[in-house]
C-alpha positions in Angstrom: -50.6 -20.0 14.2 -50.3 -17.8 11.2 -51.9 -14.9 13.1 -48.9 -14.9 15.4 -46.3 -14.7 12.7 -44.7 -11.2 12.5 -45.7 -9.0 9.6 -43.2 -7.8 7.0 -43.3 -4.4 8.6 -42.4 -5.9 12.0 -39.6 -7.9 10.5 -38.1 -4.9 8.8 -38.4 -2.9 12.1 -36.5 -5.7 13.9 -33.8 -5.7 11.2 -33.2 -2.0 11.1 -31.3 0.3 13.5 -32.6 0.5 17.0 -33.1 4.2 17.9 -34.6 3.6 21.3 -31.9 5.6 23.1 -32.7 8.7 21.0 -36.4 8.4 21.7 -36.3 7.9 25.5 -33.3 10.1 26.6 -33.2 13.9 25.9 -29.7 14.3 27.3 -28.5 11.5 25.0 -30.0 13.4 22.1 -27.9 16.4 23.0 -24.8 14.2 23.3 -25.6 12.6 19.9 -26.1 15.9 18.2 -22.8 17.4 19.5 -20.8 14.3 18.6 -22.4 14.0 15.1 -21.5 17.6 14.1 -18.0 17.6 15.7 -17.2 14.2 14.2 -17.8 15.5 10.7 -15.6 18.5 11.4 -12.8 16.4 12.8 -12.8 14.2 9.7 -12.7 17.3 7.5 -9.6 18.4 9.3 -8.0 14.9 9.1 -8.5 14.8 5.3 -7.2 18.3 5.1 -4.0 17.5 7.0 -3.3 14.3 5.0 -3.9 16.0 1.7 -1.8 19.0 2.7 1.1 16.9 3.8 1.0 14.8 0.6 0.6 17.9 -1.5 3.6 19.5 0.1 5.9 16.5 0.0 4.5 13.9 -2.5 5.6 11.2 0.0 3.4 8.4 1.5 6.1 8.1 4.2 5.5 11.7 5.4 1.8 11.0 5.4 2.5 7.9 7.5 4.7 10.0 9.8 1.7 12.3 10.4 -0.2 9.3 11.6 2.6 8.4 14.0 2.8 11.9 15.3 -0.9 11.8 16.1 -0.8 8.5 17.9 1.9 9.4 20.4 -0.4 11.8 22.4 -3.1 9.2 22.2 -1.0 6.5 23.8 0.6 8.8 26.4 -2.4 10.9 27.5 -5.6 8.8 26.9 -5.3 6.9 30.2 -4.7 10.1 32.0 -7.7 11.6 30.3 -9.8 8.6 31.4 -8.6 9.0 35.0 -9.5 12.7 34.9 -13.0 11.7 33.6 -13.4 9.4 36.6 -12.4 12.2 39.0 -14.5 15.2 38.0 -17.8 16.3 36.4 -17.6 14.8 32.9 -19.8 17.6 31.5 -17.4 20.3 32.7 -14.5 18.4 31.2 -16.2 18.1 27.8 -17.1 21.8 27.8 -13.5 22.9 28.5 -12.0 20.6 25.9 -14.2 21.9 23.1 -12.7 25.4 23.6 -9.2 24.0 23.3 -9.9 22.0 20.2 -11.7 24.9 18.5 -8.6 27.0 19.1 -6.3 24.3 17.6 -8.4 24.1 14.4 -8.5 27.9 14.1 -4.7 27.9 14.3 -4.5 25.3 11.5 -6.8 27.5 9.4 -4.4 30.5 9.9 -1.4 28.4 9.0 -3.1 27.1 5.8 -3.3 30.7 4.5 0.5 30.5 4.0 1.8 29.2 0.6 4.4 26.8 2.0 3.8 26.2 5.8 6.6 24.3 7.5 5.9 20.6 7.8 7.0 20.6 11.5 4.2 23.0 12.3 1.6 20.8 10.8 2.9 17.8 12.7 3.0 19.9 15.9 -0.6 21.0 15.6 -1.7 17.5 14.7 -0.1 16.3 17.9 -1.8 19.1 19.9 -5.2 18.2 18.5 -4.7 14.5 19.3 -3.7 15.4 22.8 -7.0 17.2 23.4 -8.9 14.3 21.7 -7.2 11.9 24.1 -8.9 13.7 27.0 -12.2 14.3 25.2 -12.8 10.8 23.9 -12.9 8.9 27.2 -15.3 11.4 28.8 -17.7 11.1 25.8 -17.8 7.3 26.0 -18.0 7.2 29.8 -21.1 9.3 29.9 -23.2 7.0 27.7 -24.3 4.6 30.5 -25.1 7.6 32.6 -27.7 8.8 30.1 -29.4 5.5 29.2 -30.3 2.3 31.1 -29.0 -1.2 30.5 -31.9 -2.1 28.3 -31.1 0.6 25.8 -27.3 0.4 26.1 -26.7 -1.5 22.8 -29.1 1.0 21.1 -26.9 3.9 22.4 -23.7 2.1 21.3 -25.2 1.5 17.8 -26.3 5.2 17.6 -22.8 6.3 18.6 -21.4 4.3 15.7 -24.0 6.0 13.5 -22.5 9.4 14.3 -18.9 8.1 14.2 -19.5 6.6 10.7 -21.5 9.6 9.6 -18.5 11.8 10.4 -16.1 9.4 8.6 -18.4 9.3 5.6 -19.5 12.9 5.1 -16.4 14.5 6.6 -13.9 13.3 4.0 -16.4 14.0 1.1 -17.1 17.5 2.5 -13.4 18.0 3.1 -12.5 17.1 -0.5 -15.2 19.4 -1.8 -14.0 22.3 0.4 -10.4 21.8 -0.6 -11.1 21.5 -4.3 -13.9 24.1 -4.6 -13.2 26.6 -1.8 -9.9 26.5 0.0 -7.8 24.6 2.5 -8.4 27.2 5.3 -12.2 26.8 4.8 -11.9 23.1 5.8 -10.2 24.0 9.1 -12.6 26.8 9.8 -15.6 24.5 9.4 -14.0 22.2 12.0 -13.7 25.2 14.4 -17.4 25.9 14.0 -18.4 22.3 14.8 -16.5 22.5 18.1 -18.4 25.7 19.0 -21.7 23.8 18.3 -20.6 20.9 20.5 -19.7 23.4 23.3 -23.2 24.8 23.3 -24.8 21.3 23.3 -22.6 20.1 26.2 -23.5 23.1 28.3 -27.1 21.9 28.2 -26.3 18.5 29.7 -26.9 17.8 33.4 -23.9 17.4 35.7 -22.3 14.0 35.0 -20.4 13.1 38.2 -19.1 9.5 38.4 -21.0 7.3 41.0 -17.8 6.5 42.9 -15.9 9.8 42.4 -12.2 9.6 43.4 -9.2 11.9 43.3 -7.0 11.8 40.2 -4.0 9.7 41.0 -1.5 7.9 38.9 -2.2 4.7 40.8 -5.7 4.8 39.3 -4.2 4.3 35.8 -2.3 1.2 37.0 -5.6 -0.1 38.4 -7.2 0.2 34.9 -4.3 -1.7 33.3 -4.6 -4.5 35.8 -8.3 -4.7 35.3 -7.8 -5.3 31.6 -5.0 -7.8 32.2 -7.2 -9.9 34.6 -10.0 -10.2 32.0 -8.9 -12.0 28.8 -12.2 -11.4 27.0 -11.9 -7.6 27.5 -8.2 -7.7 26.4 -9.2 -9.7 23.3 -11.5 -6.9 22.2 -8.6 -4.5 22.2 -6.3 -7.0 20.4 -8.8 -7.6 17.7 -9.0 -3.9 16.8 -5.3 -3.4 17.0 -4.7 -6.2 14.6 -7.3 -4.9 12.2 -6.0 -1.4 12.2 -2.2 -1.9 12.4 -2.2 -4.4 9.6 -5.3 -3.4 7.6 -5.4 0.4 7.8 -4.6 1.8 4.3 -5.4 5.5 4.7 -1.9 6.7 4.3 -1.8 5.0 0.9 -5.1 6.6 -0.4 -3.4 9.8 -1.7 -1.1 7.6 -3.8 -4.0 5.3 -4.9 -6.0 8.4 -5.9 -3.2 10.0 -7.9 -1.2 7.0 -9.3 -3.7 4.2 -9.6 -7.0 5.9 -10.3 -5.7 9.2 -11.9 -7.7 11.5 -9.6 -7.1 14.2 -7.0 -8.6 15.6 -3.8 -12.1 14.4 -4.7 -11.0 10.8 -5.4 -8.9 10.8 -2.2 -12.0 12.0 -0.3 -14.1 9.2 -1.8 -11.5 6.5 -0.8 -11.4 7.8 2.7 -15.2 8.0 3.0 -16.0 4.6 1.4 -15.4 2.4 4.5 -17.6 4.6 6.6 -20.3 4.8 3.9 -20.4 1.0 4.0 -20.6 1.1 7.8 -23.5 3.6 7.6 -25.5 1.3 5.3 -24.7 -1.7 7.6 -25.8 0.2 10.6 -29.3 0.7 9.1 -29.7 -3.1 9.3 -27.9 -3.7 12.6 -31.1 -5.0 13.9 -30.3 -8.3 12.1 -27.8 -8.9 15.0 -30.3 -7.9 17.7 -30.4 -11.5 19.1 -26.7 -12.3 18.7 -25.3 -13.3 22.1 -21.9 -14.8 21.1 -20.4 -11.3 20.8 -16.8 -12.4 20.9 -17.3 -14.8 17.9 -19.1 -12.0 16.0 -16.0 -9.8 16.5 -13.6 -12.5 15.2 -15.7 -13.1 12.1 -16.3 -9.4 11.4 -12.6 -8.5 11.7 -11.7 -11.4 9.4 -14.2 -10.1 6.8 -12.5 -6.6 7.1 -9.2 -8.2 6.3 -10.5 -10.1 3.3 -12.0 -7.0 1.8 -8.8 -5.1 2.2 -6.9 -7.9 0.5 -9.3 -7.8 -2.5 -9.2 -4.0 -2.6 -5.4 -4.3 -3.3 -6.2 -6.2 -6.5 -9.0 -3.9 -7.8 -8.3 -2.3 -11.3 -11.3 0.0 -11.1 -12.2 2.8 -8.8 -15.9 1.7 -8.4 -14.8 -1.8 -7.4 -12.2 -0.4 -5.0 -14.9 1.8 -3.4 -17.3 -1.1 -3.1 -14.7 -3.3 -1.4 -13.8 -0.5 1.0 -17.5 0.0 1.8 -17.9 -3.8 2.6 -14.8 -3.6 4.8 -16.3 -0.7 6.6 -19.5 -2.6 7.2 -17.6 -5.5 8.7 -15.6 -3.1 10.9 -18.8 -1.5 12.1 -20.2 -4.9 13.3 -16.9 -5.5 15.1 -17.0 -2.1 16.8 -20.6 -2.5 18.0 -19.9 -5.8 19.7 -16.5 -4.7 21.1 -18.0 -1.6 22.7 -21.0 -3.5 24.1 -18.6 -6.1 25.7 -16.6 -3.3 27.2 -19.5 -1.4 28.7 -21.0 -4.7 30.0 -17.9 -5.9 31.8 -16.6 -2.6 33.2 -18.2 -1.1 36.4 -19.1 2.7 36.4 -16.2 3.8 38.6 -13.7 2.4 36.0 -15.5 3.4 32.8 -13.6 6.6 32.2 -10.3 4.8 32.4 -11.5 1.8 30.4 -13.0 4.1 27.8 -9.5 5.7 27.7 -8.0 2.3 26.9 -10.6 1.9 24.3 -9.8 5.3 22.8 -6.1 4.4 22.9 -6.8 1.4 20.7 -9.5 2.8 18.5 -7.8 6.2 17.8 -4.2 5.0 18.3 -4.4 1.9 16.1 -5.2 3.7 12.8 -2.3 6.2 13.0 0.1 3.3 13.7 -1.4 1.5 10.8 -0.9 4.7 8.7 2.8 4.6 9.6 3.1 0.9 8.8 1.3 1.1 5.5 3.0 4.4 4.5 6.5 3.1 5.2 5.8 -0.3 3.7 4.2 1.4 0.7 7.5 3.2 0.0 9.4 -0.2 0.1 7.0 -2.7 -1.4 4.6 -0.6 -3.4 1.0 0.3 -2.4 -0.8 -2.8 -3.8 1.5 -5.4 -2.3 1.3 -3.6 1.1 -2.5 -3.6 1.0 -2.6 -7.3 0.0 -0.2 -8.4 2.8 -2.0 -6.3 5.3 -5.4 -7.8 4.6 -4.2 -11.3 4.7 -2.3 -10.6 7.9 -5.5 -9.5 9.6 -7.2 -12.8 8.8 -4.2 -14.7 10.2 -4.2 -12.5 13.3 -7.8 -13.5 14.1 -7.0 -17.2 13.8 -4.2 -16.7 16.3 -6.4 -14.7 18.7 -9.1 -17.3 18.6 -6.6 -20.0 19.5 -4.8 -17.9 22.2 -8.0 -16.7 23.9 -10.7 -19.4 23.4 -13.0 -17.9 25.9 -13.4 -14.9 23.7 -15.2 -16.9 21.0 -17.4 -18.5 23.7 -18.3 -15.2 25.4 -22.1 -14.6 25.6 -23.8 -11.3 26.3 -26.0 -11.3 29.4 -29.7 -11.2 28.8 -31.5 -7.9 29.4 -34.1 -7.7 32.2 -37.2 -9.6 31.2 -35.4 -11.7 28.5 -34.5 -15.3 28.9 -30.8 -16.4 28.8 -29.8 -17.7 25.4 -29.3 -21.4 25.1 
């Protein structure tokens, strides 16, 4: 009957972002606020570091090496950080790490007051910052299911993507403005202030002790690796993101694109860095369109392929506005992939392993892009930036075809129905 048809307002409500987790959980609101602010600050610092290295050396290879320096601590310490998060009060861990990260950003601000700071010092501080982030990230992810119930878990994951993409959108733009209009040290000082804010927010959270608390042991790290190896669907989520980032990440080339292709400077660079996350933000506003999607693995494969296609087209763009649009579309596709990958992870993994599994997720999500920076930066020196971007985007699409063939159960994976909802056909 026509009276039973949803109104336009109801249809729009279903299509837009689900904010249930923010409405029903006060602790989640504090976590959200802390991560939103600190995410913006971290991206400001990332832009400042990339711009500073390129400004000092005029080399995309050196910018790529910065990414490689940042990924080493992530790969070596993230699993340890996840094991620590499974062995202690996660709130206490978050509070302590914010102090350390604030001190690191403050040191970068001091170093930026020098006219020609040594390159090795920038690399060293970037590595230190990544080391603390490798401990911080798993704890932030592992606490999400402790603050919301299963019915609102996807809402919480979507909202976390909102804050992540907000940081990646507004952070680079703000960083570009601060560098161009104020100073380089001001960018690092802002990041310091954001960690202080996160420190205050985390102090207000309740104790977040894992359900099955265990002592920190190296064997617990091996257990996490075996858990992933025994579950092809879970492993496929990590492979999908690694392929997307290692082959499709173009961030190390953006300073050269800004200067050599589009004739700009710090502001143009900031816009290029921000564009993918700006697109992801717009996409998140309409994430409700995917509310009833149950074949989450297939959604990941299609979304990552779309990311690769947009990167390949970006390589051919003669105009800045078109390049920004294509990067924004790529970011929207990457966001869809991220939502479904995280939901699969948090659905499959039991609470006692979530810290370590979140660490594996952090290793991939934060480790993949710096490796991609090194790959694109070094290839850009050899082949040129446009050829590098084109081959990278096409490689992502090919990688998804291979992944779908090697792990057919990934494309068939269906999300379990929430309580009170029927199983999908």
